[in-house]
N, C-alpha and C positions, 0 to 999 in steps of 0.2 A: 325359577329363579327369578326375583323382583325384577323387575328393568328399573333404571339407573331416572332420578326423574328429568323430566323433556319439558317441550312447549305444546304437550299434549298429551303429560302424562303423573299426576302428583304425588306419587308414592302410592296409590292404592286404586285408584282407579283412571279411563281414559277418559278423554275429556276433546269438545273441539275446538285451539282455536278463536277465540275472538265468542265463542255462545254454545252452548248447547244446541243439538238436535233434538234431545230425546223429550219426550212429554212427561209429564206427570199425572199420577192417579184421576186428581181433577179433572186434566183433560183427556185425557180417558173413556172417561162414566160422558162428561159433558157431550164429549162425541156417541159414543154406541146409546144414548137416550135424545140426541137431536138427528141419526142417523137413518137418512132416507136408501139405504142401496139401490139403484139401480138394477134390474130384474136378469139374472143372469140364467143361460140356457143350461138345460142337468145335464147332457152332453153331447161334444160335437164330432163325430163321426169322422177321422182323419187313417188314414192310413201308414203304417209306419215304412221306413225306407233303410235302405241298406245303405252303412255306412260310407261313401265314396272312395277308391284308394288313393294312397297318402300319395302327394305329389311327389311329381318325377325328383332326380335331385337335380337336373338340370335345368331346373327351372327356380328355383333358389325362394320356391313362395308358401302359399300358411293358406289352406284349407279349410274354412270353419262352416258348422254343419250347426242349425240350431237345431234344436233338445226337447228343450222347453223351458218356460222360463228365464232362470237364469243360467242355464246348464249349457254349454256352447262343447258340443266336438272341436277340440284344434288339432291339425293335423302338419308337420312338415313330412319334409322326404325322410327323417328319425327317429321321430320323435310326436308321438300323439298325448294328447294333453284334455279332461276337462275343469269345466268353471262348474263352482257351484251346483254339482251331480245332484238333480233330486228326481227318483224313481217311481217315489210312494205315492199311494192314491191321496193319503192328505198331508199336508204342511202342520203338523203340532205335535204339542206333547203325547197324546191320545192316539189310540188308532182307529177308535172307535165315534172320535169327535172332531172339530179344525174344517180348516178351508178341504174341500177337495176336488180334489182335479176333473174340469168341468174332457179334458181330452186326453188319449195316449200321449206317453211319449215319442218323439217324432222317429227316435230309435230305439228300439227294444235293448235292453239290457242284456240278453243274450247275446246281440246281432254286434254289442260294439268290440270294435277292434282291442288289440295289449292296449291298456291303459300305463301308461310307463310314470305318470306326475296329473296330480290333484288340485287343483290351486281354490283354496276356499277363502273366500272375500272377508265371512264376520259369522256369526254364532245361527241368526237369529230361522226361522222352520223353515221355511222356504228357500234357504240356501245351504244349509247345514244339515242330511239331515241323515240323521245318525244308522237308520239301514240300509239305504243306497252304503253310505260313507262303509258300513262294515263288511256288506259284500263287496264292493272292491278291494277292501281289503285283505280279503278273504282268498277270492279266483284272481286279484290282476299283481299286491304286491305293489305299488306304486307308492312313487315320494308324493307325501302330503305336503305342499307349501299354504303357511296362513299365514294372516299377520300373531304381533301378540299376540302369547293366552293362551291360547288353544291346544296345548300340548296335551296338557291331561286329556280333556276331552275326546282329541284325534286316539290318544293313549287305548282312552277304555273303549272305542270303535274298532280296535286291532291291527292296527296305524303302525306300523316296524320301524318305517323312516321319514321323520316328522320332519319339515324347516320350517321354522318362526323368523321371519321379519318385521322388523319393525315398518316405519313409511319411509322411502327412500334409498332403504338394504334393497340391496342385489345380491343373489346367486344362481353360478353356471348351473344352468341342469344340465347338457351338455354341451359339448363344443361346437360352437358356435350359435349356443340357444340361452340366452340369458333371464333372468326375471326380478323385477323389480316391482316391489311394494310402495304404491302410489298412495295419497292421505284422500280419503273421500270425509261428503259431510254427512253422518248415519252414529250410530248408538251399537250398539250389545246388549242384549240380556236374554235368558233363557231360561230365569226362573226367579222367583221373588230373593233379594236381597244380590242378583247377580246383574244389575243393573253397570255397562262398561266396564267389567272388570277384563273384556277380552275385547284387543282392535278389532279395527273395520279397516276397510279400503278397497283398495282394485288391483287389477296385475298389469305392468306392462312387458310386454314378453318381446324379446330383437333377438330375431332370427340374421344370420349372413345378412340380410341383404331385407329386411322385411323388417317392419315394427306395428305390437296389435299391442291397442287397451282397451281390455276390460277394466270398466269404470264403478264396475261395484254399484252398491245400493248409494244414493246420494242427494241432499237437497244442492241446489244449485251454489254454487260459489264462482263467478270469472275468473279472477284473479288468481285462484288454483287451478281452474283448469288451461290457463296460459304459462303461469309456471309451469304446469304436466308437460305440455305443448313445446316447452322451452331447455328443461330439464332434459328429457325424456326423448325430444326429436318426434316431428311432428308424425302421428297415424297413422301406416296404410292403412289399415284397419280400425275402426273403433268400437265397439260393443258396449250401446248406451241403451238404459232402461226410461222406459217413455211409460208404464202406467204405473198403478198404486197410490193415484196421486190426489183425489178429492177426500174430507172438501180440504180445501186448499190451509184452509189457517191450522189447520193437523198435521198435514201430510210435507206443505213445504221443505221444512228446515229437512227433512229426512229421505224426500222422495223428488224426484221430477218431474213434471208433469213434460209432455210434447215440446207444448213450444222454446221450455225451458231447456229441451233435449237437441230441439236443432242448434241455442245459444253452445252448446255443452260441443258438437261436430264442431263447429264454426271456431267457438276459443282455441281448442286444441287443434285447429288448422286439419284435422283429420281428413285423407282422400280420399275416403267412403268409409260409411257407419252403417251398424245393422240393429235393430230396433229388440229391446229385449225386457221382461219384466213385465210382460200382460200375454191376456188370454189365456192362461196354467188357469190360475186360482182367485178366485176370487176376495182379494183382501182386503177391498176397501169399496168407495161406493161411488165408482164408477161404472158406470155397464161393459161391457163386456167387447167392446167392438170400439167404444171410442176415445180412447188411445190410436188409435193408427186413424180415423175422421180427425181427431185432432192434427196428429200430425201430418196429414196431408193438407191442412192446412196450414198450417204454421211452415209448415214445405214452402210453400207457397207465398207467403208473405214473404219471407226471408228470401228469397231468389233462391231456394237448394231445389235440387232436381230429382227426383224419386228416384231416381240411379245413386245418385251421393247419400240418399240415407234410404236403405232400402228395407221393407219387413217381408221376413222369409218366413212361409209354411213353415210348419214344426216338420222336420226333418230333411228342407231345404238347404243346399248349401252354397257359400262363396266361396273362391279362390283369391288372392291377390298375390 
């Protein structure tokens, strides 16, 4: 079903109010021919962790475990969620080419607890990994929540229960657990001719006592991030991307750099933030450790403590 027109849908494609985030073919070619990417390690050895136990009901808390890239395991006392699950070796249309992971997932697929809900922010390959989605659909039968336009893609992956939401729409996942799709400044495409046929966004979780914001991929927008904090409440925990940002002339419209990630943390009023979208796949020109180093500098310049905006190791958990 085609959604009605809105300030971000023209009847055929979605768009960012105030200007596009996507780049055209000429921009892509300019980047490819001028790119001087830093050298990444071929492999970083890590020891996958076992998932932590679910929070006790009396604690009314949320535990977030960084698996890799933008994949988090989120656990409440009675519900378990995965964001943008990616467990494959590559994020690409084909299994034999494209960006290859440089470390194992911090939690193996086989170690996952029963997943009740999958949150899918948009259709790019480093967020929408069909082999992972197919396996989740087959082995866990979760509810899949995504922005508008993803129904056919998810049905093709075997999903049986699908909830599509527009920006600012909410859905009750369980008693005392609601998810809202929040706007972001990004774009979508999985194939030629498919640009912006599917909406993109982030997710805001409300429990009885906690608020968690998964920002998704986004360019920086102070007014938007402040509006999210006002409309949804200042998050107790914000999951904010810090990587895939160089060169800025090409990436700034769609990806935060670490300094902008710190601004997003402050704009939203987040009590605590955790970095994501770095260190797993080489997607852009910066080095693997550069986002973490730049985040440290940006925190210091902004007067934000390391405890307030943390970098977790794959498999590491944080409770709020």
